[in-house]
N, C-alpha and C positions, 0 to 999 in steps of 0.2 A: 696592511693587509685589514681589508669590507670581503664579508662573502654575504651576498642577495642571495635569498635560498625561495624558488618558489615552487606550488605543485598544484595538480590539476589532478583533476575525476579522472581514472584510465577504467575503461568498462573493455568483455569483449569476449564474444559469445563457441561456441565448437559442439560443432552439428552433426548430423552423418553425409550430409553435403559442405561443407566446413571442414574436415577433423582438424585444421593446421592452424595455426596463430604467432604471427612473427613480430617479437618488437626490439626492431630496431635503434636504438639511438645516438648512433654516425653521426656524427658533424667533421664535417670535410672540411678544412681550413678556411674554403675557397668560399663554404658557403655562409660562414659567421660575417654577421653585419660591421667594418670599417671604424678598429675600434671598440671593439669590443671584445673582453678576451671569453675563449675558449670554455661552452660548458661543459658543466662537470652534471650525466643524467643518471635518475633511480627510479626502477621498475619495484612500487610496495606492490604484493601480492596480498590484500585482507583476507577476502571469501572465495570462497569456487561451491554457487549457486545450482543445483541439480531442476529445471522447469520441473510446469507439475506433469506437463505434455509427458516428461520424461514417460516411456514404458515400464511396465510394473512389475520389479523382477526382474529388471537385464541389472548387471553387473556397467558402470561407468568408470574408466580409470584412465584418470593423464596426466600425462607426463609433460620434466619440465623438461626442457634444455638450454645448455647455459655450461660459459666458462667459469669455472673452480679459479684458485690459485695458481703464480705458473701461468696460468690461461690452460691447465690441461680445460679438454676436455666431459661435460659432468653429462647422464643425463638415468634422471628417477623416476621412481612416480611422491604423485604430489596429494594424490587423490583418489578414493573408489567412493566412489556411493549408488546407490541402491532405490530404483524408486519404490516405493512406501515406508522405504525402511530411515535411507540419510538424504537429506535434503541439503544440506551443506555443508560446509567443511573451514573451521577458523585457520587459515594459513601462513602466514605473518611469514613473508619472503620476502625479500629484499635482492635484487639485482646490479650493481653499479657501471654505468658502461659500456656496454657490452650487448649483443643480441641474447636473446632468450627466447623460444619456443615452446612453445602452449601445442601439442595433440592428446587426441583424445585415441585411442592407443586397443581400447576392447565399450563398444557399446553406440549407442547415437542418439544421447545426451537430447536435445539440451546443454548444457554445464556452461556456463553463464558466470564470469570473474570478476570481482570488485576487487579498485583500487587506485591508485595514486603514482601520477607521472611528474618523480619530481624536476623541479635543476638551477643548480649553482652552480653561480659566478666568484669566481675571487678575485677581486680587484685589487692592481699593486695604487696603493696614496704612499703619498710621502706626510712627513712631517704633519705639517701644515697642515693638509689639508684634513686628514685623520681628525687634530683639535680641535676643526671648524666643526666637525661631524660630530663629536662627541661633547660640544660646547649647546650644538643645537639638540641634541637628546633630552642634553638637561631643559635647559628650558621647557623643552614640553614635556620633559615628568615635572615641570615645579607650576605651571600652568593645569594640566592636567588634578596636580594635589590641590592647590587655588579650589574649582572646583569641586569636586571631593569634599572639603575640608568644613563644618557645620556651620550659618550662623547664626551669630549668637542672638541679634533684631529679630530672627522667627520663634525665639528658645518659645513656648507655650507656658504657657502661668499655671500652675497646678496646687498653692496653698493661699486659695482666698480664704479671710475667715469664716466662712458659712462650713466649709468647708472640714474643720476639725475635726481636729480626732477625742477624746472626748479622756482624762487624765485618771488616771486612776486613783479615786484617793489616799490617802493620807493616816493610816492611822495613826 
């Protein structure tokens, strides 16, 4: 079995005009390309950033709604920021294969989110295909090793007769 992963930049904004933001990775069986496996999606939220134009002293509260273990729906606060005091929060939140909704439950923002959208595909390969892939990887590794190996012909000579160190005298 082989796993192929891709990662893409993701971002969003919550403000007075747009207080809710949904990420929904649902892929229907008939939406996928023929011959391709159904992908696994992940949303990784790294930071929430309160924009400089936020109202001074206003508290901005962000809630996240997602599915937890056994498909339990959860609503929790993930960031509380105030202009003039807090400008960003490190989040480090990961959500897999289910919708996620971010809401600005208090304040007018704008609150920017930075993260990544990951997509992983699992391929079922027979043993011959896997061996061929492994051999290709080994060949690529050998080529890279040859490119980084130093060339002795290019080595500079440092022991010239003019640059000899004086030897201490024997007594």
